[in-house]
N, C-alpha and C positions, 0 to 999 in steps of 0.2 A: 828342851823345852822345861818349864817350870810347871811343877804340880803341886798342890796343896789338898787337903781333904778336912773333912770335919764329920764326926760320927755325932749321931743324934737319934737316940731311942730307935735302935736297929735300921737306921738309914745312913749310907756312906754317902757322903756328897763330896764330889770330887771337882777340883778347880785348876784345869789345865790352863796353861796360857802360852801363846804362840800358834805355832802350824801343827795340825795333825796330820802327818804324812809318815812315810814308810818309816823313818828311823824313830821318830817319835812315838808312833804306834807302839812300837816294841817296848820303848821306855814306859809309856803310860801303862801299858799291860803289865808289866813287872812290878810297876809302883802299885797298881790296883790288887794285883793278886796278894802281894804282901800285906797291904792293909786288912783285904777282904780275909785272907787265910787267917788273919789274927782274930778275927770275932767270932763269937758263938752264933749269934742268929742275926742274919741279915736279911730284912725282909724288903729292904730296897736300895737301889743305887741310882743316885742322880748326878749326871755330868752337867755341870753347870758351863756353857760354851761362851760366856759372856767374852771372854778374852782370848778366843779361838780366832785367829785371821784368816787361816786357809784349811781347807780340807781336800784330801784326794781320795781316790778308790779305796787305798789301804787303810786311810782313816775311817771311811764309811764303811768299810768291812769289819774294822775293830768294833764300831759303834752297834752294828748287826749282830756281830758274835758275842757280845755283852749282853744285847737285848736276849738273844736267844739262849743263852745261860740261865739268865734269870728267870725266864719265863719256865724254862725245863726244870729248875729249882723251886718253882712256886712265887718266887719274889716278882718284884716289880722293877721297872727300869724307867727312867724319864728323862729327857732333854729339857735345858730349861736356860731361858735368857739367849739364844740365837741371834746372832746380828742378822741383819736382812740378806746379806751375800750368803751366809751358811745355811738360812733358812731356804734360799733359792735352791740350794744344791739338794736338799732333802726334799723340796717340792718337785724339781726336775727328774728326780728318781723315784717318786711316788712313795718314798719311805715316809712322809708324813701323814701318811693314811696308815702305816703299821705302826711307827714308834708314837709315844705319848710326848708330845712336846709342848711345854708349859711356859708361861710367860715368867714364873719365878720360882726361887726355891719354896718359899712358903706355899706356893701351890701345889709343888709336889708333896710337901709335908702334909698338908691337908688331905689329898689324894691317898695317901699311905694309912689315914685315920680308920 
């Protein structure tokens, strides 16, 4: 899995590419922890899923766990740019009612102001 990130005024944007399944969720988690632990004040995390091609139950659990950690720490968590297929997974699990899913990174940035 390829992962990149961008930091912008206390917001960590993550850009994973490929599948988010068992092996990739562990890799993504380690990468995210390294980035987040190096920051002093994270007020939000954004997963841009524009290049996520598939997601399994482990990937969904990774997203939910990240959401819960951010909520517990007082931060915000957003998903952006989901494909129709990935959005359908979140709708079928009703997670679209719990998670904040936005069309773009700019929308997430605005929501965090």
